[in-house]
C-alpha positions in Angstrom: 120.2 48.9 117.4 123.5 50.7 116.8 122.4 51.6 113.3 119.1 53.1 114.6 121.0 55.2 117.1 123.4 56.3 114.4 120.5 57.3 112.1 118.8 59.3 115.0 122.0 61.1 115.6 122.4 62.0 111.9 118.9 63.3 111.8 119.5 65.5 114.8 122.8 66.7 113.4 121.5 67.6 109.9 118.3 69.2 111.2 120.3 71.2 113.8 122.8 72.3 111.1 120.1 73.5 108.7 118.3 75.4 111.5 121.5 77.0 112.7 122.3 78.3 109.3 118.7 79.6 108.8 118.8 81.2 112.3 122.2 82.9 111.5 120.8 84.3 108.3 117.7 85.6 110.0 119.8 87.2 112.8 121.8 89.1 110.1 118.6 90.3 108.6 117.4 91.4 112.0 120.6 93.4 112.6 120.2 95.1 109.3 116.6 96.0 110.2 117.7 97.3 113.6 120.4 99.5 112.0 117.8 101.1 109.7 115.2 101.7 112.4 117.4 102.3 115.5 115.0 104.8 117.1 111.9 102.6 117.2 112.4 100.6 120.4 109.0 98.8 120.1 110.1 97.4 116.7 113.1 95.7 118.4 110.8 93.6 120.6 108.6 92.6 117.7 111.6 91.7 115.5 113.1 89.5 118.2 109.9 87.6 118.6 109.1 87.3 114.9 112.5 86.0 114.0 113.1 83.7 116.9 109.8 82.0 117.3 109.3 80.8 113.7 112.8 79.3 113.7 112.1 77.3 116.9 108.8 76.1 115.6 110.4 75.2 112.3 113.1 73.2 114.0 110.5 71.3 116.1 108.4 70.6 113.0 111.4 69.6 110.9 112.8 67.3 113.6 109.5 65.6 114.3 108.8 65.2 110.6 112.2 63.6 109.9 112.0 61.3 112.9 108.5 60.2 112.1 109.4 59.6 108.5 112.4 57.5 109.6 110.4 55.5 112.2 107.6 54.9 109.8 110.0 53.8 107.0 111.7 51.3 109.3 108.5 50.0 110.7 106.9 49.4 107.3 110.1 47.6 106.2 111.2 50.1 103.6 114.9 50.3 103.2 116.4 53.7 103.9 119.7 54.9 102.4 120.3 51.6 100.7 120.6 49.5 103.9 
């Protein structure tokens, strides 16, 4: 039971780390775009939505995919990470 909990925590940690790095990179791109087009206020709202929503959806997909892969692997009896 403790091994499963540890694996779940590792999955959450790694997925969160990957998404945070991606989100930081996209925010840097967003700031670059905003500095080029500072006068178009409508563009700011579109950029915020187009950069934030895909990151959140990607995080949800990545997390659900990794968790289902782990659960399916343990249910079918496959050994994961050499255990």
